[in-house]
Steps between C-alpha positions, in 0.01 A plus 500: 500500500629847415584713806256783562628855446464558873735222603828629637723221374482231239410166653512323164775581254388558141669262255538525125439239228835338584424503876743783569398725791475878480742626764685794344386826343747730327374853452656738250419847627622683190666423166768769514863446597808714552723232342509381141630147545548351151331173600188680624459858374756569225565871449439496125136402559433660839637842407407841642198519272358162600150524645459308823166453671328817615392520863136450403595177320673357805319339788450724799615386844139433598459277194823313572399447862160371398657236276760412764235445765304269271819312405583449867160338555584257219829394659757768419735554795799648314483835320787657311500853361684548173508733201659631285673658797246524785696763695429755227161516674577727794179407680578128499514476884129584506424196284731283709320604817170390348637168378666426833163528672335230289426186706693198371784694335806392694773579246512845339802566280630752247720453194706805411818607323578687827598833339230675703504268799735672746274796589186283495606186687405605854159631394431179306583291805283713726210459254520122537730377223676180606790467257654608172650330198755709314576455131877532464663331203865581567736682735730584210438872434516469122286187478245643744481823302440308177238268650305792649489667160748766606271632774613319812721633779659205680590702810136607545382141460742381768391786727142386450591146589671616820200717592263206452710292735508781757121527479459126564368414153660159498591243397620705204512307175706609201384390157762462227389434142796318346578537130784325325766740382333792677532456875568131565870574551413727796279256690768357726616848596146597598455182701830558674393851596178384663629181665470526876268803491170317547382622159372224272612515137281324244639428154226510236518347155436757226135436415299558183253735667326735258612563145739794521798375694699334222478161668706219347561155640877542466487792746365273774754376753339183641476491878686170509796672330491786748471255788812323376691827478401597853574154640856519367556817704281433805355157585120501537237276653137476393228645725134407525237735362362763738145443373313315224529681168829674581666568164864508608708191567677587822860426594714591801873557504658208684716743696191668644531826309139520386258386234456533125221393266458399137186583299495276194183575307661415165691179570312364802142634485295511816151550356367206697541691826396844376271681744529856362257736336609841371302824493620767260477872568208532258303226673571196284535174690752253358537139613843450342816708465502403132131564436387640166190659649340581832154552643379859544405566863503878468178496302328295769632727774382813324164342431459484878539124537463411867724265697283199427514562125875556507550185704307304240705653216838431662398152605390409148815645344725293725294181485525503119875569498707226333810699399820300454703718264843423643439126505364495144748737334796364307771760570732361236254611232478862388122462472477485879541878507264584216177473700369840604538529877438774752806718560684455829483869595119469510492217754831533683650159432 
């Protein structure tokens, strides 16, 4: 039986057509970003004249909160705020405060490039944010500059990271998208820098998200190759998953100097455990990172759908979900990237 809109928590978890539960909701608060990472928002396409969503086209905080409350009743306990770059929204703590008050939400996180994090970290923590994940592809100044599209300031990112730690937004995770011939030669240096700090680095295979990032299979550095490289420098031991559906394979340094993770969507797909839905800034709900289309919730919200109607809509969307893109793709074929897919900057990865 579907939980009533008045219930404070979800007693029965909603499952999709492949019996996967709905546990995670990723919310993109806006589609704009202050970086122009070539694998996400290349400068030649997202130039100064590019038209991003207008404020009226984006969901309001009240609309986001309404969807989040309904999602929590259907089993969502983890919410992550993404972008674009979410910290471009200066009022973000107000949204965080509302999300933190939703019964059943016990993990509230933010993904950011950290350029704007230092002055905001304390206020975010006070509003109820639990932790942050920072996108940082290299500690080599030149490589970092290139991978941020010439717009990143490494010192400011590191200041943001330190401020997040000071504010108690931990454990801090650092996401590294690894591309062969671009930044893979700097991975060990980055790992060495963060060993022993309590910060968890996660090495992510370069994924074929969207259609504008120039993805090619030969740019992917398989996680097993990276694992071998790391093992030769620092012995590792495998760790159990923290929770069902966790995407990263976790390892600890044998010498006790911390933890790293490997996210292997290309070579070792994890669709079978996927528990994530994604809400774009314009109110489209996507049930897969590689989706070609989403379901418009903004129209329902602005047609004054009540909680019961929204619950029914979200429940039906998830129950019909049977996405398995990563398991079905053949990455060795160029055709794998031809399908039209939603761009990563719209749903935050």
